[in-house]
PDB file with one MODEL, atoms N, CA, C and O in Angstrom:
MODEL        1
ATOM      1  N   UNK A   1      74.644 128.047 115.211  1.00  0.00           N
ATOM      2  CA  UNK A   1      73.895 127.096 115.986  1.00  0.00           C
ATOM      3  C   UNK A   1      74.880 126.150 116.674  1.00  0.00           C
ATOM      4  O   UNK A   1      75.849 125.707 116.056  1.00  0.00           O
ATOM      5  N   UNK A   2      74.638 125.840 117.948  1.00  0.00           N
ATOM      6  CA  UNK A   2      75.554 124.982 118.687  1.00  0.00           C
ATOM      7  C   UNK A   2      75.156 123.513 118.539  1.00  0.00           C
ATOM      8  O   UNK A   2      74.007 123.183 118.247  1.00  0.00           O
ATOM      9  N   UNK A   3      76.134 122.656 118.747  1.00  0.00           N
ATOM     10  CA  UNK A   3      75.890 121.220 118.647  1.00  0.00           C
ATOM     11  C   UNK A   3      75.137 120.735 119.883  1.00  0.00           C
ATOM     12  O   UNK A   3      75.206 121.351 120.947  1.00  0.00           O
ATOM     13  N   UNK A   4      74.428 119.638 119.731  1.00  0.00           N
ATOM     14  CA  UNK A   4      73.706 119.047 120.864  1.00  0.00           C
ATOM     15  C   UNK A   4      74.713 118.569 121.904  1.00  0.00           C
ATOM     16  O   UNK A   4      75.779 118.070 121.542  1.00  0.00           O
ATOM     17  N   UNK A   5      74.394 118.714 123.197  1.00  0.00           N
ATOM     18  CA  UNK A   5      75.326 118.271 124.240  1.00  0.00           C
ATOM     19  C   UNK A   5      75.573 116.765 124.158  1.00  0.00           C
ATOM     20  O   UNK A   5      74.643 115.983 123.960  1.00  0.00           O
ATOM     21  N   UNK A   6      76.819 116.375 124.310  1.00  0.00           N
ATOM     22  CA  UNK A   6      77.180 114.955 124.291  1.00  0.00           C
ATOM     23  C   UNK A   6      77.501 114.507 125.708  1.00  0.00           C
ATOM     24  O   UNK A   6      78.076 115.263 126.491  1.00  0.00           O
ATOM     25  N   UNK A   7      77.130 113.281 126.033  1.00  0.00           N
ATOM     26  CA  UNK A   7      77.401 112.681 127.322  1.00  0.00           C
ATOM     27  C   UNK A   7      77.941 111.275 127.084  1.00  0.00           C
ATOM     28  O   UNK A   7      77.735 110.701 126.015  1.00  0.00           O
ATOM     29  N   UNK A   8      78.633 110.720 128.079  1.00  0.00           N
ATOM     30  CA  UNK A   8      79.211 109.389 127.964  1.00  0.00           C
ATOM     31  C   UNK A   8      78.405 108.391 128.779  1.00  0.00           C
ATOM     32  O   UNK A   8      78.104 108.631 129.949  1.00  0.00           O
ATOM     33  N   UNK A   9      78.064 107.289 128.165  1.00  0.00           N
ATOM     34  CA  UNK A   9      77.329 106.202 128.825  1.00  0.00           C
ATOM     35  C   UNK A   9      78.260 105.512 129.826  1.00  0.00           C
ATOM     36  O   UNK A   9      79.384 105.148 129.481  1.00  0.00           O
ATOM     37  N   UNK A  10      77.790 105.333 131.064  1.00  0.00           N
ATOM     38  CA  UNK A  10      78.627 104.661 132.067  1.00  0.00           C
ATOM     39  C   UNK A  10      78.695 103.156 131.832  1.00  0.00           C
ATOM     40  O   UNK A  10      79.531 102.480 132.432  1.00  0.00           O
ATOM     41  N   UNK A  11      77.840 102.623 130.979  1.00  0.00           N
ATOM     42  CA  UNK A  11      77.866 101.196 130.675  1.00  0.00           C
ATOM     43  C   UNK A  11      78.905 100.835 129.636  1.00  0.00           C
ATOM     44  O   UNK A  11      79.736  99.956 129.865  1.00  0.00           O
ATOM     45  N   UNK A  12      78.867 101.506 128.492  1.00  0.00           N
ATOM     46  CA  UNK A  12      79.748 101.147 127.378  1.00  0.00           C
ATOM     47  C   UNK A  12      80.849 102.173 127.107  1.00  0.00           C
ATOM     48  O   UNK A  12      81.768 101.911 126.330  1.00  0.00           O
ATOM     49  N   UNK A  13      80.756 103.336 127.744  1.00  0.00           N
ATOM     50  CA  UNK A  13      81.745 104.420 127.606  1.00  0.00           C
ATOM     51  C   UNK A  13      81.735 105.076 126.222  1.00  0.00           C
ATOM     52  O   UNK A  13      82.716 105.717 125.846  1.00  0.00           O
ATOM     53  N   UNK A  14      80.640 104.927 125.454  1.00  0.00           N
ATOM     54  CA  UNK A  14      80.511 105.613 124.169  1.00  0.00           C
ATOM     55  C   UNK A  14      79.818 106.950 124.391  1.00  0.00           C
ATOM     56  O   UNK A  14      78.887 107.047 125.190  1.00  0.00           O
ATOM     57  N   UNK A  15      80.266 107.965 123.694  1.00  0.00           N
ATOM     58  CA  UNK A  15      79.630 109.283 123.778  1.00  0.00           C
ATOM     59  C   UNK A  15      78.442 109.325 122.824  1.00  0.00           C
ATOM     60  O   UNK A  15      78.519 108.836 121.697  1.00  0.00           O
ATOM     61  N   UNK A  16      77.355 109.909 123.285  1.00  0.00           N
ATOM     62  CA  UNK A  16      76.145 110.068 122.482  1.00  0.00           C
ATOM     63  C   UNK A  16      75.491 111.382 122.858  1.00  0.00           C
ATOM     64  O   UNK A  16      75.847 112.005 123.858  1.00  0.00           O
ATOM     65  N   UNK A  17      74.537 111.792 122.050  1.00  0.00           N
ATOM     66  CA  UNK A  17      73.776 112.991 122.359  1.00  0.00           C
ATOM     67  C   UNK A  17      72.990 112.806 123.644  1.00  0.00           C
ATOM     68  O   UNK A  17      72.514 111.711 123.942  1.00  0.00           O
ATOM     69  N   UNK A  18      72.859 113.875 124.393  1.00  0.00           N
ATOM     70  CA  UNK A  18      72.162 113.818 125.677  1.00  0.00           C
ATOM     71  C   UNK A  18      70.745 113.279 125.531  1.00  0.00           C
ATOM     72  O   UNK A  18      70.240 112.600 126.425  1.00  0.00           O
ATOM     73  N   UNK A  19      70.107 113.580 124.409  1.00  0.00           N
ATOM     74  CA  UNK A  19      68.729 113.134 124.180  1.00  0.00           C
ATOM     75  C   UNK A  19      68.622 111.646 123.845  1.00  0.00           C
ATOM     76  O   UNK A  19      67.514 111.111 123.806  1.00  0.00           O
ATOM     77  N   UNK A  20      69.739 110.968 123.605  1.00  0.00           N
ATOM     78  CA  UNK A  20      69.739 109.541 123.293  1.00  0.00           C
ATOM     79  C   UNK A  20      69.981 108.672 124.526  1.00  0.00           C
ATOM     80  O   UNK A  20      69.947 107.445 124.432  1.00  0.00           O
ATOM     81  N   UNK A  21      70.224 109.292 125.675  1.00  0.00           N
ATOM     82  CA  UNK A  21      70.589 108.571 126.887  1.00  0.00           C
ATOM     83  C   UNK A  21      69.559 108.769 127.985  1.00  0.00           C
ATOM     84  O   UNK A  21      68.797 109.736 127.972  1.00  0.00           O
ATOM     85  N   UNK A  22      69.544 107.842 128.938  1.00  0.00           N
ATOM     86  CA  UNK A  22      68.719 107.983 130.130  1.00  0.00           C
ATOM     87  C   UNK A  22      69.600 108.548 131.240  1.00  0.00           C
ATOM     88  O   UNK A  22      70.758 108.154 131.374  1.00  0.00           O
ATOM     89  N   UNK A  23      69.059 109.469 132.036  1.00  0.00           N
ATOM     90  CA  UNK A  23      69.831 110.073 133.116  1.00  0.00           C
ATOM     91  C   UNK A  23      69.387 109.493 134.454  1.00  0.00           C
ATOM     92  O   UNK A  23      68.196 109.411 134.755  1.00  0.00           O
ATOM     93  N   UNK A  24      70.370 109.096 135.239  1.00  0.00           N
ATOM     94  CA  UNK A  24      70.143 108.654 136.601  1.00  0.00           C
ATOM     95  C   UNK A  24      70.751 109.730 137.492  1.00  0.00           C
ATOM     96  O   UNK A  24      71.850 110.215 137.222  1.00  0.00           O
ATOM     97  N   UNK A  25      70.042 110.103 138.549  1.00  0.00           N
ATOM     98  CA  UNK A  25      70.510 111.198 139.391  1.00  0.00           C
ATOM     99  C   UNK A  25      70.522 110.800 140.858  1.00  0.00           C
ATOM    100  O   UNK A  25      69.631 110.098 141.337  1.00  0.00           O
ATOM    101  N   UNK A  26      71.559 111.268 141.569  1.00  0.00           N
ATOM    102  CA  UNK A  26      71.597 111.170 143.027  1.00  0.00           C
ATOM    103  C   UNK A  26      71.233 112.551 143.540  1.00  0.00           C
ATOM    104  O   UNK A  26      71.981 113.511 143.359  1.00  0.00           O
ATOM    105  N   UNK A  27      70.077 112.640 144.180  1.00  0.00           N
ATOM    106  CA  UNK A  27      69.593 113.933 144.653  1.00  0.00           C
ATOM    107  C   UNK A  27      70.469 114.422 145.804  1.00  0.00           C
ATOM    108  O   UNK A  27      71.227 113.643 146.382  1.00  0.00           O
ATOM    109  N   UNK A  28      70.369 115.704 146.137  1.00  0.00           N
ATOM    110  CA  UNK A  28      71.136 116.226 147.269  1.00  0.00           C
ATOM    111  C   UNK A  28      70.848 115.489 148.580  1.00  0.00           C
ATOM    112  O   UNK A  28      71.685 115.476 149.482  1.00  0.00           O
ATOM    113  N   UNK A  29      69.670 114.877 148.685  1.00  0.00           N
ATOM    114  CA  UNK A  29      69.336 114.106 149.889  1.00  0.00           C
ATOM    115  C   UNK A  29      69.878 112.677 149.828  1.00  0.00           C
ATOM    116  O   UNK A  29      69.774 111.941 150.809  1.00  0.00           O
ATOM    117  N   UNK A  30      70.458 112.272 148.689  1.00  0.00           N
ATOM    118  CA  UNK A  30      71.079 110.961 148.553  1.00  0.00           C
ATOM    119  C   UNK A  30      70.236 109.901 147.893  1.00  0.00           C
ATOM    120  O   UNK A  30      70.684 108.760 147.778  1.00  0.00           O
ATOM    121  N   UNK A  31      69.028 110.225 147.451  1.00  0.00           N
ATOM    122  CA  UNK A  31      68.142 109.258 146.798  1.00  0.00           C
ATOM    123  C   UNK A  31      68.539 109.121 145.331  1.00  0.00           C
ATOM    124  O   UNK A  31      68.718 110.125 144.641  1.00  0.00           O
ATOM    125  N   UNK A  32      68.678 107.888 144.852  1.00  0.00           N
ATOM    126  CA  UNK A  32      69.054 107.612 143.459  1.00  0.00           C
ATOM    127  C   UNK A  32      67.799 107.234 142.685  1.00  0.00           C
ATOM    128  O   UNK A  32      67.102 106.287 143.049  1.00  0.00           O
ATOM    129  N   UNK A  33      67.506 107.980 141.610  1.00  0.00           N
ATOM    130  CA  UNK A  33      66.319 107.735 140.792  1.00  0.00           C
ATOM    131  C   UNK A  33      66.615 107.986 139.321  1.00  0.00           C
ATOM    132  O   UNK A  33      67.635 108.574 138.962  1.00  0.00           O
ATOM    133  N   UNK A  34      65.706 107.528 138.489  1.00  0.00           N
ATOM    134  CA  UNK A  34      65.750 107.811 137.058  1.00  0.00           C
ATOM    135  C   UNK A  34      65.175 109.205 136.855  1.00  0.00           C
ATOM    136  O   UNK A  34      64.088 109.509 137.346  1.00  0.00           O
ATOM    137  N   UNK A  35      65.896 110.044 136.141  1.00  0.00           N
ATOM    138  CA  UNK A  35      65.471 111.418 135.871  1.00  0.00           C
ATOM    139  C   UNK A  35      64.975 111.481 134.429  1.00  0.00           C
ATOM    140  O   UNK A  35      65.755 111.714 133.505  1.00  0.00           O
ATOM    141  N   UNK A  36      63.681 111.272 134.246  1.00  0.00           N
ATOM    142  CA  UNK A  36      63.114 111.221 132.889  1.00  0.00           C
ATOM    143  C   UNK A  36      63.210 112.560 132.161  1.00  0.00           C
ATOM    144  O   UNK A  36      63.417 112.584 130.947  1.00  0.00           O
ATOM    145  N   UNK A  37      63.063 113.662 132.872  1.00  0.00           N
ATOM    146  CA  UNK A  37      63.120 114.982 132.243  1.00  0.00           C
ATOM    147  C   UNK A  37      64.554 115.451 132.016  1.00  0.00           C
ATOM    148  O   UNK A  37      64.803 116.304 131.164  1.00  0.00           O
ATOM    149  N   UNK A  38      65.494 114.898 132.775  1.00  0.00           N
ATOM    150  CA  UNK A  38      66.895 115.291 132.618  1.00  0.00           C
ATOM    151  C   UNK A  38      67.221 116.620 133.257  1.00  0.00           C
ATOM    152  O   UNK A  38      68.225 117.240 132.907  1.00  0.00           O
ATOM    153  N   UNK A  39      66.395 117.074 134.190  1.00  0.00           N
ATOM    154  CA  UNK A  39      66.604 118.395 134.789  1.00  0.00           C
ATOM    155  C   UNK A  39      66.657 118.383 136.309  1.00  0.00           C
ATOM    156  O   UNK A  39      66.782 119.444 136.921  1.00  0.00           O
ATOM    157  N   UNK A  40      66.565 117.219 136.933  1.00  0.00           N
ATOM    158  CA  UNK A  40      66.556 117.151 138.399  1.00  0.00           C
ATOM    159  C   UNK A  40      67.907 117.587 138.959  1.00  0.00           C
ATOM    160  O   UNK A  40      68.947 117.310 138.362  1.00  0.00           O
ATOM    161  N   UNK A  41      67.893 118.266 140.101  1.00  0.00           N
ATOM    162  CA  UNK A  41      69.164 118.682 140.703  1.00  0.00           C
ATOM    163  C   UNK A  41      69.894 117.488 141.300  1.00  0.00           C
ATOM    164  O   UNK A  41      69.266 116.545 141.783  1.00  0.00           O
ATOM    165  N   UNK A  42      71.199 117.530 141.267  1.00  0.00           N
ATOM    166  CA  UNK A  42      72.002 116.474 141.859  1.00  0.00           C
ATOM    167  C   UNK A  42      73.038 115.947 140.881  1.00  0.00           C
ATOM    168  O   UNK A  42      73.154 116.421 139.751  1.00  0.00           O
ATOM    169  N   UNK A  43      73.780 114.966 141.337  1.00  0.00           N
ATOM    170  CA  UNK A  43      74.841 114.354 140.553  1.00  0.00           C
ATOM    171  C   UNK A  43      74.229 113.369 139.564  1.00  0.00           C
ATOM    172  O   UNK A  43      73.500 112.465 139.972  1.00  0.00           O
ATOM    173  N   UNK A  44      74.509 113.523 138.286  1.00  0.00           N
ATOM    174  CA  UNK A  44      73.903 112.680 137.265  1.00  0.00           C
ATOM    175  C   UNK A  44      74.885 111.773 136.560  1.00  0.00           C
ATOM    176  O   UNK A  44      76.085 112.044 136.509  1.00  0.00           O
ATOM    177  N   UNK A  45      74.356 110.688 136.014  1.00  0.00           N
ATOM    178  CA  UNK A  45      75.113 109.760 135.183  1.00  0.00           C
ATOM    179  C   UNK A  45      74.181 109.318 134.062  1.00  0.00           C
ATOM    180  O   UNK A  45      72.962 109.296 134.231  1.00  0.00           O
ATOM    181  N   UNK A  46      74.756 108.971 132.928  1.00  0.00           N
ATOM    182  CA  UNK A  46      73.963 108.650 131.749  1.00  0.00           C
ATOM    183  C   UNK A  46      74.219 107.223 131.292  1.00  0.00           C
ATOM    184  O   UNK A  46      75.325 106.698 131.419  1.00  0.00           O
ATOM    185  N   UNK A  47      73.158 106.599 130.751  1.00  0.00           N
ATOM    186  CA  UNK A  47      73.266 105.234 130.251  1.00  0.00           C
ATOM    187  C   UNK A  47      72.382 105.101 129.009  1.00  0.00           C
ATOM    188  O   UNK A  47      71.288 105.661 128.940  1.00  0.00           O
ATOM    189  N   UNK A  48      72.889 104.340 128.028  1.00  0.00           N
ATOM    190  CA  UNK A  48      72.082 104.071 126.835  1.00  0.00           C
ATOM    191  C   UNK A  48      70.865 103.231 127.212  1.00  0.00           C
ATOM    192  O   UNK A  48      70.952 102.405 128.121  1.00  0.00           O
ATOM    193  N   UNK A  49      69.749 103.420 126.542  1.00  0.00           N
ATOM    194  CA  UNK A  49      68.550 102.615 126.826  1.00  0.00           C
ATOM    195  C   UNK A  49      68.625 101.242 126.163  1.00  0.00           C
ATOM    196  O   UNK A  49      67.681 100.816 125.498  1.00  0.00           O
ATOM    197  N   UNK A  50      69.736 100.561 126.344  1.00  0.00           N
ATOM    198  CA  UNK A  50      69.963  99.228 125.782  1.00  0.00           C
ATOM    199  C   UNK A  50      70.253  98.275 126.934  1.00  0.00           C
ATOM    200  O   UNK A  50      70.918  98.648 127.900  1.00  0.00           O
ATOM    201  N   UNK A  51      69.762  97.061 126.834  1.00  0.00           N
ATOM    202  CA  UNK A  51      69.918  96.079 127.913  1.00  0.00           C
ATOM    203  C   UNK A  51      71.383  95.863 128.283  1.00  0.00           C
ATOM    204  O   UNK A  51      71.706  95.755 129.466  1.00  0.00           O
ATOM    205  N   UNK A  52      72.268  95.798 127.299  1.00  0.00           N
ATOM    206  CA  UNK A  52      73.678  95.527 127.594  1.00  0.00           C
ATOM    207  C   UNK A  52      74.309  96.673 128.390  1.00  0.00           C
ATOM    208  O   UNK A  52      75.092  96.431 129.309  1.00  0.00           O
ATOM    209  N   UNK A  53      73.978  97.899 128.046  1.00  0.00           N
ATOM    210  CA  UNK A  53      74.531  99.049 128.766  1.00  0.00           C
ATOM    211  C   UNK A  53      73.965  99.142 130.180  1.00  0.00           C
ATOM    212  O   UNK A  53      74.693  99.435 131.129  1.00  0.00           O
ATOM    213  N   UNK A  54      72.669  98.892 130.316  1.00  0.00           N
ATOM    214  CA  UNK A  54      72.032  98.928 131.637  1.00  0.00           C
ATOM    215  C   UNK A  54      72.646  97.857 132.530  1.00  0.00           C
ATOM    216  O   UNK A  54      72.932  98.115 133.699  1.00  0.00           O
ATOM    217  N   UNK A  55      72.851  96.660 131.990  1.00  0.00           N
ATOM    218  CA  UNK A  55      73.425  95.568 132.770  1.00  0.00           C
ATOM    219  C   UNK A  55      74.856  95.884 133.194  1.00  0.00           C
ATOM    220  O   UNK A  55      75.224  95.647 134.345  1.00  0.00           O
ATOM    221  N   UNK A  56      75.664  96.414 132.283  1.00  0.00           N
ATOM    222  CA  UNK A  56      77.042  96.764 132.625  1.00  0.00           C
ATOM    223  C   UNK A  56      77.093  97.863 133.677  1.00  0.00           C
ATOM    224  O   UNK A  56      77.886  97.800 134.616  1.00  0.00           O
ATOM    225  N   UNK A  57      76.248  98.862 133.513  1.00  0.00           N
ATOM    226  CA  UNK A  57      76.259 100.000 134.442  1.00  0.00           C
ATOM    227  C   UNK A  57      75.832  99.590 135.843  1.00  0.00           C
ATOM    228  O   UNK A  57      76.406 100.056 136.827  1.00  0.00           O
ATOM    229  N   UNK A  58      74.836  98.729 135.942  1.00  0.00           N
ATOM    230  CA  UNK A  58      74.330  98.344 137.253  1.00  0.00           C
ATOM    231  C   UNK A  58      75.045  97.122 137.821  1.00  0.00           C
ATOM    232  O   UNK A  58      75.081  96.939 139.038  1.00  0.00           O
ATOM    233  N   UNK A  59      75.604  96.302 136.974  1.00  0.00           N
ATOM    234  CA  UNK A  59      76.213  95.059 137.436  1.00  0.00           C
ATOM    235  C   UNK A  59      77.623  95.194 137.966  1.00  0.00           C
ATOM    236  O   UNK A  59      77.990  94.479 138.898  1.00  0.00           O
ATOM    237  N   UNK A  60      78.415  96.070 137.416  1.00  0.00           N
ATOM    238  CA  UNK A  60      79.814  96.187 137.808  1.00  0.00           C
ATOM    239  C   UNK A  60      80.080  97.333 138.779  1.00  0.00           C
ATOM    240  O   UNK A  60      81.225  97.559 139.170  1.00  0.00           O
ATOM    241  N   UNK A  61      79.042  98.050 139.168  1.00  0.00           N
ATOM    242  CA  UNK A  61      79.232  99.141 140.114  1.00  0.00           C
ATOM    243  C   UNK A  61      79.661 100.452 139.485  1.00  0.00           C
ATOM    244  O   UNK A  61      79.961 101.411 140.196  1.00  0.00           O
ATOM    245  N   UNK A  62      79.696 100.508 138.160  1.00  0.00           N
ATOM    246  CA  UNK A  62      80.133 101.740 137.522  1.00  0.00           C
ATOM    247  C   UNK A  62      79.132 102.873 137.716  1.00  0.00           C
ATOM    248  O   UNK A  62      79.527 104.036 137.798  1.00  0.00           O
ATOM    249  N   UNK A  63      77.854 102.554 137.791  1.00  0.00           N
ATOM    250  CA  UNK A  63      76.842 103.580 138.019  1.00  0.00           C
ATOM    251  C   UNK A  63      77.004 104.187 139.410  1.00  0.00           C
ATOM    252  O   UNK A  63      76.971 105.408 139.562  1.00  0.00           O
ATOM    253  N   UNK A  64      77.176 103.350 140.414  1.00  0.00           N
ATOM    254  CA  UNK A  64      77.372 103.842 141.780  1.00  0.00           C
ATOM    255  C   UNK A  64      78.633 104.692 141.866  1.00  0.00           C
ATOM    256  O   UNK A  64      78.639 105.720 142.542  1.00  0.00           O
ATOM    257  N   UNK A  65      79.682 104.283 141.202  1.00  0.00           N
ATOM    258  CA  UNK A  65      80.937 105.041 141.203  1.00  0.00           C
ATOM    259  C   UNK A  65      80.749 106.392 140.522  1.00  0.00           C
ATOM    260  O   UNK A  65      81.265 107.403 140.999  1.00  0.00           O
ATOM    261  N   UNK A  66      80.022 106.417 139.419  1.00  0.00           N
ATOM    262  CA  UNK A  66      79.784 107.667 138.704  1.00  0.00           C
ATOM    263  C   UNK A  66      78.930 108.631 139.527  1.00  0.00           C
ATOM    264  O   UNK A  66      79.092 109.848 139.436  1.00  0.00           O
ATOM    265  N   UNK A  67      78.022 108.079 140.329  1.00  0.00           N
ATOM    266  CA  UNK A  67      77.163 108.914 141.164  1.00  0.00           C
ATOM    267  C   UNK A  67      77.833 109.303 142.473  1.00  0.00           C
ATOM    268  O   UNK A  67      77.341 110.169 143.196  1.00  0.00           O
ATOM    269  N   UNK A  68      78.951 108.666 142.776  1.00  0.00           N
ATOM    270  CA  UNK A  68      79.683 108.994 143.987  1.00  0.00           C
ATOM    271  C   UNK A  68      78.998 108.530 145.257  1.00  0.00           C
ATOM    272  O   UNK A  68      79.120 109.172 146.301  1.00  0.00           O
ATOM    273  N   UNK A  69      78.278 107.417 145.178  1.00  0.00           N
ATOM    274  CA  UNK A  69      77.582 106.889 146.345  1.00  0.00           C
ATOM    275  C   UNK A  69      77.390 105.395 146.205  1.00  0.00           C
ATOM    276  O   UNK A  69      77.411 104.861 145.096  1.00  0.00           O
ATOM    277  N   UNK A  70      77.204 104.722 147.315  1.00  0.00           N
ATOM    278  CA  UNK A  70      76.864 103.312 147.276  1.00  0.00           C
ATOM    279  C   UNK A  70      75.383 103.164 146.945  1.00  0.00           C
ATOM    280  O   UNK A  70      74.568 104.003 147.328  1.00  0.00           O
ATOM    281  N   UNK A  71      75.046 102.112 146.245  1.00  0.00           N
ATOM    282  CA  UNK A  71      73.649 101.845 145.919  1.00  0.00           C
ATOM    283  C   UNK A  71      73.321 100.463 146.467  1.00  0.00           C
ATOM    284  O   UNK A  71      73.945  99.471 146.089  1.00  0.00           O
ATOM    285  N   UNK A  72      72.331 100.406 147.366  1.00  0.00           N
ATOM    286  CA  UNK A  72      71.934  99.139 147.988  1.00  0.00           C
ATOM    287  C   UNK A  72      71.400  98.181 146.929  1.00  0.00           C
ATOM    288  O   UNK A  72      70.820  98.624 145.937  1.00  0.00           O
ATOM    289  N   UNK A  73      71.587  96.873 147.121  1.00  0.00           N
ATOM    290  CA  UNK A  73      71.131  95.897 146.126  1.00  0.00           C
ATOM    291  C   UNK A  73      69.647  96.001 145.780  1.00  0.00           C
ATOM    292  O   UNK A  73      69.282  95.877 144.610  1.00  0.00           O
ATOM    293  N   UNK A  74      68.782  96.227 146.773  1.00  0.00           N
ATOM    294  CA  UNK A  74      67.354  96.339 146.468  1.00  0.00           C
ATOM    295  C   UNK A  74      67.057  97.618 145.689  1.00  0.00           C
ATOM    296  O   UNK A  74      66.189  97.633 144.817  1.00  0.00           O
ATOM    297  N   UNK A  75      67.776  98.683 146.006  1.00  0.00           N
ATOM    298  CA  UNK A  75      67.615  99.932 145.274  1.00  0.00           C
ATOM    299  C   UNK A  75      68.143  99.781 143.847  1.00  0.00           C
ATOM    300  O   UNK A  75      67.580 100.336 142.903  1.00  0.00           O
ATOM    301  N   UNK A  76      69.222  99.031 143.706  1.00  0.00           N
ATOM    302  CA  UNK A  76      69.795  98.785 142.389  1.00  0.00           C
ATOM    303  C   UNK A  76      68.834  97.977 141.525  1.00  0.00           C
ATOM    304  O   UNK A  76      68.707  98.246 140.330  1.00  0.00           O
ATOM    305  N   UNK A  77      68.158  96.997 142.105  1.00  0.00           N
ATOM    306  CA  UNK A  77      67.161  96.215 141.373  1.00  0.00           C
ATOM    307  C   UNK A  77      66.010  97.084 140.906  1.00  0.00           C
ATOM    308  O   UNK A  77      65.566  96.973 139.763  1.00  0.00           O
ATOM    309  N   UNK A  78      65.520  97.958 141.794  1.00  0.00           N
ATOM    310  CA  UNK A  78      64.442  98.881 141.434  1.00  0.00           C
ATOM    311  C   UNK A  78      64.896  99.818 140.315  1.00  0.00           C
ATOM    312  O   UNK A  78      64.149 100.080 139.373  1.00  0.00           O
ATOM    313  N   UNK A  79      66.122 100.317 140.428  1.00  0.00           N
ATOM    314  CA  UNK A  79      66.652 101.224 139.415  1.00  0.00           C
ATOM    315  C   UNK A  79      66.822 100.510 138.075  1.00  0.00           C
ATOM    316  O   UNK A  79      66.539 101.089 137.027  1.00  0.00           O
ATOM    317  N   UNK A  80      67.280  99.258 138.100  1.00  0.00           N
ATOM    318  CA  UNK A  80      67.432  98.466 136.867  1.00  0.00           C
ATOM    319  C   UNK A  80      66.070  98.305 136.185  1.00  0.00           C
ATOM    320  O   UNK A  80      65.968  98.414 134.963  1.00  0.00           O
ATOM    321  N   UNK A  81      65.020  98.044 136.982  1.00  0.00           N
ATOM    322  CA  UNK A  81      63.668  97.929 136.432  1.00  0.00           C
ATOM    323  C   UNK A  81      63.212  99.248 135.814  1.00  0.00           C
ATOM    324  O   UNK A  81      62.633  99.256 134.728  1.00  0.00           O
ATOM    325  N   UNK A  82      63.469 100.364 136.499  1.00  0.00           N
ATOM    326  CA  UNK A  82      63.103 101.684 135.974  1.00  0.00           C
ATOM    327  C   UNK A  82      63.819 101.982 134.668  1.00  0.00           C
ATOM    328  O   UNK A  82      63.212 102.489 133.725  1.00  0.00           O
ATOM    329  N   UNK A  83      65.104 101.669 134.610  1.00  0.00           N
ATOM    330  CA  UNK A  83      65.878 101.917 133.391  1.00  0.00           C
ATOM    331  C   UNK A  83      65.350 101.067 132.240  1.00  0.00           C
ATOM    332  O   UNK A  83      65.240 101.548 131.112  1.00  0.00           O
ATOM    333  N   UNK A  84      65.028  99.817 132.518  1.00  0.00           N
ATOM    334  CA  UNK A  84      64.501  98.928 131.482  1.00  0.00           C
ATOM    335  C   UNK A  84      63.163  99.469 130.968  1.00  0.00           C
ATOM    336  O   UNK A  84      62.923  99.474 129.761  1.00  0.00           O
ATOM    337  N   UNK A  85      62.290  99.922 131.873  1.00  0.00           N
ATOM    338  CA  UNK A  85      61.017 100.502 131.478  1.00  0.00           C
ATOM    339  C   UNK A  85      61.233 101.813 130.715  1.00  0.00           C
ATOM    340  O   UNK A  85      60.519 102.097 129.753  1.00  0.00           O
ATOM    341  N   UNK A  86      62.221 102.614 131.145  1.00  0.00           N
ATOM    342  CA  UNK A  86      62.533 103.863 130.463  1.00  0.00           C
ATOM    343  C   UNK A  86      63.059 103.633 129.055  1.00  0.00           C
ATOM    344  O   UNK A  86      62.898 104.469 128.165  1.00  0.00           O
ATOM    345  N   UNK A  87      63.694 102.476 128.876  1.00  0.00           N
ATOM    346  CA  UNK A  87      64.230 102.133 127.554  1.00  0.00           C
ATOM    347  C   UNK A  87      63.127 101.810 126.566  1.00  0.00           C
ATOM    348  O   UNK A  87      63.304 101.947 125.355  1.00  0.00           O
ATOM    349  N   UNK A  88      61.989 101.381 127.087  1.00  0.00           N
ATOM    350  CA  UNK A  88      60.867 101.034 126.209  1.00  0.00           C
ATOM    351  C   UNK A  88      60.201 102.299 125.804  1.00  0.00           C
ATOM    352  O   UNK A  88      59.222 102.270 125.059  1.00  0.00           O
TER     353      UNK A  88
ENDMDL
END
């Protein structure tokens, strides 16, 4: 039996199981959204569902860097809200 896939949180840089993290994806068309199922096509980044990790990932630009695209401030606010709701 194989081990569960591990991913690194862009907020705190700790590795965790893929099922313990929230996935954010930049679609091929360039739209950045929360990928609740974890299967959407595009460039993905992972963040722990904890306020401190979400704040670090969205506040310092590490999420945008991991996705390889700029994220507009209003889009970043919407994404922060989605991540916070996803954490609940």
